[in-house]
N, C-alpha and C positions, 0 to 999 in steps of 0.2 A: 242229233249228230253223234255218230259213233266215236269212240276214243281213237280208233285208227285214222279216221278222217281228220280229226283234230291234229293228230301227230303229223299227218302229211302236210297240213297247212302251216304248221308251226315254223318251219324254216323260212317260208315266204314272209310270214309276219315278222319274224326276227330280222330278215333282210330289210324290210320296209322300215322297221323301227330304227335299225342301224343307220339307214340313209337319212332319216328325219333327224336323229340325234347328231349325226355328223354335220348336216346342213346347219342345224342350230348352233353348233360349236363354231363353225366357219363364220357365221354371221356375228356371233359374240366376239370372235377374234377381230373381225373387221371393225366392229363398233369400238372395242377397247383400244384399238390402235389409233383411233381418231382422238382419243383423250391423251393429253400429255402424261407421261409415265409417273411423274411425281404426284399428280392429282389422282390418277387412277389407283396408285399404290396406297395413298393416304385414305381415300374414300373406302376402298375395299377392306383395308385393315381395320378401320373404325367400324365398318359394318359387321365384320366377323367378330370383333371384340365384343360387340353388344349382343349379337344373336346366337353365336356358336355355343355359349354356355347352356342354352336350352337343349342342345344335342346330348344324347346319351354318352357320347365319347368324352364329354367334359368331366363327368364323374370318374370315368376310367383314368383320364389323365391325372386327376387329383389323387386317385389311389396310387398310381405309379410314382407320383412325386413324393407321396408320403413314404413309400418304400425306400426311395433314395435319400430322403431327408426326414427321418422319423421325428426329429425334435423341432422341426420347423413349424411355426404357428400357422393355424389354418388360414388366417387372413393373408399371410405371405404366400402360401400355396395358391390361393385363389388369384392373387395378383399375378403370379408367374404364369398360371395357366391361361388367364385372360391375355397376357402378353404373348403367349404362344399362339393363340388364335389370331391376334392382330398380325403377327409375323406371317402366319400361313395365308391370311387374307392378302397381305402385300405380295407374297410369292405368287399367288394365283393371278393377280393383276400384272405383275412384272413378267410373268411367263409369256404374255402376248407381245412383249417388247424386247425379247431376248436378243434378237439380231441387232437391234439398235443399241442396247445397253453394252454389248460386247465392244463396240467401237468408241464408247464414251469413256476414255481412259481417266478423265478427271474424277470419275465416280469411284475409282479403285486405288488402293495402295496394296502392295504385295510384300510379304516377308518370307524369305526362303533360306534354307540352309545350303551348305556347299554342294551336297549331292543333288538337291533339287535344282540348283543353278546349272549343274552339268546337264540335267535333263532338259531344262528350258533352253539351253544353248545347243540342243540337238546332239550332245556327245554320248548319250547312252539311253537305252530303253528303260521303261519303268512301268509299274502298275499304279495308277492314281487311285486312291481309296478315300472317299469322303463320307460324311454322315449328314443327317438331315438338320443342318444348322443354318439359320438365316435363309438366304436364297442359295441353296446348295447347287442349283443349276449353274451358277456363275463361278464355281470353284476353279474351273479350267480356263477362266478368262486370261490370266497371264500367259499361259501356254498358247492359246489360240492367237493372241495378239503377236506372238513371236513366230507365227506361221507353222506351228506344229499341228500335224493332222492326228487327231485323237479318235480312237475307236471306242464308242460308248456301249455299255451294257445296261439294259433297262427292262422293266416289267411291262409287257404290252397290255394295252387296254382290251377288254373283252369286245368292245365295239371297234371293228377294223376301220370304219370310216372316221371315227373320232381319233383313232390311233394315227391315221395318216395325217390328219390335220395337226396334231401335236408334234409328229415327227418333222413336218415341214418347218415348224418353229425352231426346232433344234438342229437343223441341218448345218448352220454355221458353227455350232458348238462341236459337232462330231463329223468332221470332214473325212475321217477315216471309216465312217460308217456307224450306224446305230443298230446294235444286235439285240433282239428280244431274247429273253431267257428260254433256252430249249436244249435238247440233247446235243445238237450240233454246235451250239455256241462255244462250248469249251474248246473244241478243236480249232475253231476260228481264232479264238483268243490266243491259244498256244502258238499258232502259226504267226500271228501278228507280233507277239512278244519275241519269239525266236528270230524273227526277221528284223528286229531292232525297232519295232513300233511302240506306240504308247496306247495303253488301254485304261479306261476309267470306269469305275463301278462304285456302288454304295456298299458300305461295310457295317452298317449298324442295324440291319434288319434281322428279325427273329428267324432262326433256322433250327427247328426242333430236331432235325436229323444231323445237325452239325456238332459242334463242340460246346462245352460249357466253360465260361471264363468268369473271373471275378469282375463285378460291375457294381459300384456303390455298395461294397461290403456284402454282396450276395452273389450267388451264381446265376449267370444269365446265358441264354442261348445266343450263339454267335455262328456266323458262317465261316467255315475254314477255307472257302474257295480262294480269296485273295492270297493267303499265305501259301496254299498248295500250288497255285499258278506261279507265284514269284519264285518259290523254291525250285520248281521243275524247270523254269526258264533261266534261273540264276540272274534275276533282276531285282533291284530294290523296290520296296513299296514306298510310295510317297503319300503320306497321310495329310490330307488338307482340310481346312475349314474356312467357312465364310462367316465373318462377323458383321452384322448390320450396325453401322456407326450411328447414322441419323438419316431417316428417310431412305432414299434410294442411293446410299453411299456405303461402301463396303471395304473391309480389310480382309485380304486373303492371306492365310498363313499355311505353310507347309513344312513338314519335317520328314526325313527319310527313316525308314525302318528296315534294317537288314535282316533277312530271314536266316536263322541258323541252319547249318547243314551238318548233321551228325549221322551216325548209323541208325538213329531212331527217328524215322521220318515223321511219325505221328506226333512225337514229343516236340519236334521242331515246329510243326504247324500249330500246335496248341500254344507254344511259347510265343510265337509271332502274333497269333490272334489275340492272346492276352495282352501283349504289348500295345497292339492297336487300340484295344478297348480301354486300356489305362490312359492312353492319350485322349481318346474320346471323353472319358470321364472327367479328366482334368479340365478340358475345354468346356464341357457342359456346366461344370461347377462355376465357371467364370460368368457364363451368360445362360442361366437355366431357362429363361423365357424364350430363347431362340432355338431350343431343341424340340422335337416332336414327341411329346410325352404320351401320345396315344399308342405308341408301339407296345405290344405285349412282349416285352423283352425278357422278363425274369422267368426262371424255371421254377416249377412248384417244388416246395420243400420235400426232400426225400427222393426226388426223381434224379436219375442219372442219364447222361447223354447216350445217344445211340452207339457211339464209339466205345464207351465204357461197357455197355451191355454186351456188345459184340466180343470185346476182349474177355469178359468174364465167361461168356459162353464157350469161347475157344479154349480158355484155360480149363473149364470143366470137362470139355471133351478130351483134352490131353490127360487129365487125371483119370478119366474113365478108361483110356487106352492103357 
């Protein structure tokens, strides 16, 4: 069979594969929802804790933990990373029960500052920014329970059928809509914030085209998007975290970050992004086993951010002129 014929069949094979994987996920969701969430969470957490260390990502997580805590004994790093896998296994099981967990207020306690309370009372717009701690999906639970419609931003799965299944699980979290990252998403977010709405997104992912900020005494890649959006729309950023207390019980904490507005827009964005990551770092230090250490967060030594490179190139052109 020629290469061209194979290429013609490829889209059809992909479509079939997507449907099969989507159906398998739908069946898995149905089965997991038959199991009480406390049992499902415990079993999946124990399963991941024992088997995930055989995955190549386990060594990566250990390396990243050593970067953050160079003086930490190896045995302690191993304990923390195994705890991370257990937490991620629990998150995987709990995801199938999100709509139910949202309504079970006895599982949550919330701590918020004054500005966050204003947001929760519907008095002002804001940008919720969280990070991959404990079950991060549940960070907006206090807002959802107060009837606030949140617009979420997420990374769509490659498989559209599986993506639809997971979107359906999140529909009660993001009644303002769930937007996949694309070129059109920024405009929709701006419109939502400027009209007084609430937007939620993750803030701890690696973004090599973003900015670099201090993180565990080293420079790390960070996305400038939250600070840029908040500054453009004149709304505060509410940084939130979820702490797993015991089993499927959580504490949700939030504190507001005001983005500075000066004549130097880029400096304002970098300052706010650095402040967000300083909060992330302080929280991770408290519960290191609940953060996702597999992120490739840190910048290689000697590398500069895309923004700095652009500024240097611009300065060089000015000098040539």
